Every structure is written in structure tokens, then in C-alpha cells.
C-alpha positions as CSV (number, residue, x, y, z in Angstrom):
1,V,-14.4,-3.0,-3.1
2,Q,-12.3,-3.8,0.0
3,L,-13.2,-5.1,3.4
4,V,-10.4,-5.3,5.9
5,E,-10.9,-6.9,9.3
6,S,-8.8,-6.2,12.3
7,G,-8.9,-6.8,16.1
8,G,-8.7,-10.5,16.4
9,G,-6.4,-12.3,18.8
10,V,-6.1,-14.6,21.7
11,V,-8.2,-14.0,24.8
12,Q,-9.1,-15.9,28.0
13,P,-12.6,-17.1,28.6
14,G,-14.7,-14.2,29.9
15,G,-12.6,-11.7,28.1
16,S,-13.5,-9.2,25.4
17,L,-12.4,-8.2,21.9
18,R,-13.5,-5.6,19.5
19,L,-13.4,-6.4,15.8
20,S,-13.3,-3.7,13.1
21,C,-14.0,-3.9,9.4
22,A,-12.8,-1.0,7.3
23,A,-14.8,-0.7,4.0
24,S,-13.9,1.1,0.8
25,G,-14.9,1.2,-2.8
26,F,-18.7,1.4,-2.4
27,P,-21.3,3.7,-0.9
28,F,-21.0,2.2,2.6
29,S,-23.8,4.2,4.2
30,N,-26.3,2.6,1.7
31,Y,-25.6,-1.0,2.6
32,P,-26.3,-3.3,5.5
33,M,-23.3,-5.1,6.9
34,S,-22.8,-8.4,8.7
35,W,-20.3,-10.5,10.6
36,Y,-19.9,-14.2,10.1
37,R,-17.6,-16.8,11.6
38,Q,-16.3,-20.2,10.6
39,T,-14.5,-23.0,12.3
40,P,-12.7,-25.9,10.5
41,G,-15.1,-28.4,9.0
42,K,-18.2,-26.2,9.5
43,E,-20.2,-23.9,7.4
44,R,-19.7,-20.1,7.8
45,E,-22.5,-18.9,10.1
46,L,-24.1,-15.5,10.5
47,V,-23.2,-13.9,13.8
48,A,-24.7,-10.4,13.6
49,E,-26.1,-8.0,11.0
50,I,-26.9,-4.3,10.9
51,S,-29.0,-2.2,8.6
52,S,-27.6,0.5,6.4
53,T,-28.3,3.3,8.9
54,G,-27.3,1.2,11.9
55,G,-30.8,1.4,13.3
56,V,-31.7,-2.2,13.1
57,T,-29.6,-5.1,14.3
58,D,-30.0,-8.9,14.6
59,Y,-27.9,-11.6,16.2
60,A,-27.4,-15.3,16.3
61,D,-29.0,-16.8,19.4
62,S,-25.6,-18.0,20.6
63,V,-24.2,-14.4,20.9
64,K,-27.3,-12.4,21.9
65,G,-26.5,-10.3,25.0
66,R,-22.8,-10.8,24.6
67,F,-22.0,-9.3,21.2
68,T,-22.8,-5.9,19.8
69,I,-22.6,-4.8,16.2
70,S,-22.3,-1.1,15.3
71,K,-21.8,0.9,12.1
72,D,-20.0,4.2,11.7
73,N,-21.1,5.6,8.3
74,A,-18.8,8.6,8.7
75,E,-15.7,6.3,9.0
76,N,-16.9,3.5,6.7
77,T,-16.4,1.0,9.5
78,V,-18.4,-1.7,11.1
79,H,-17.5,-3.1,14.5
80,L,-18.2,-6.2,16.5
81,Q,-17.8,-5.8,20.3
82,M,-17.5,-9.3,21.8
83,N,-17.9,-9.7,25.6
84,S,-18.0,-12.7,27.8
85,L,-16.1,-14.7,25.2
86,Q,-16.2,-18.5,25.5
87,P,-14.1,-21.2,23.9
88,D,-17.0,-21.9,21.5
89,D,-16.5,-18.4,20.0
90,T,-13.1,-19.5,18.7
91,A,-13.3,-19.0,14.9
92,V,-12.2,-16.9,11.9
93,Y,-14.5,-13.9,11.8
94,Y,-15.4,-12.4,8.5
95,C,-17.0,-9.1,7.5
96,R,-19.5,-9.2,4.7
97,G,-21.0,-6.4,2.7
98,I,-22.3,-5.7,-0.9
99,G,-21.9,-9.4,-1.5
100,R,-18.2,-9.4,-0.7
101,W,-16.1,-11.0,2.0
102,G,-13.1,-9.7,4.0
103,Q,-10.1,-11.8,4.5
104,G,-11.1,-12.8,8.0
105,T,-9.5,-12.4,11.4
106,Q,-8.8,-15.2,13.9
107,V,-10.3,-15.1,17.3
108,T,-9.1,-17.7,19.8
109,V,-10.6,-18.0,23.3
110,S,-8.5,-20.2,25.4
111,S,-7.1,-20.3,29.0
């Protein structure tokens, strides 16, 4: 099983980023996926999750209306579109699926 995140970087407040997680080694279309984030000294927190088919999504209150999770079962990829980014969104973002974690990708929101 492999989960490989990409798309992190540095962005100014109000900007956007799109994270991607490429999955392999398991029947991706059968499993829900999620994105978490973590900052130093804090527990990893759930940001967004999506059902196996992509038809059901849920978000942390702090990102509702700004972030969108999507799942491409043909490409074995899950995305996190992040808009209106704020400094509090700065964190390492992790993809999670089938009980496994990706390596994480850093997102920094700073002017």
C-alpha cells in the first residue's frame, strides 16, 4: 500500500492550493479516504473525508465552505482543493486510507 501526497507549498492568505494523494496497492474504489493535518505540538486532526464512491463528504467546521475533497476512482487519486487559505491552515497535511498514512505535504500560509 502506498499513499503519496503532493501539491503543498507556500501561499499568501486568501490564496488556494490543491493537494493530491495518489494511492496504490489496494482496491481504491472500495475504500473511503480522508485528509488530516497536524501542527507541531498538536494532535493530528481530521480535515475532510469522502466515501468510497465519492458521493458523501464531511468536513471539519474550520474548513467548511473553503475546502473541497474529491475522489477519482479511475485515477486512484483523492484531492483536497483548499481556497481562502488562512495562516491557521498552516500544517502538514496527510492522506489516510485503508488504515495507512501518506508521508505528508507541508502547507504554509504566510504573507
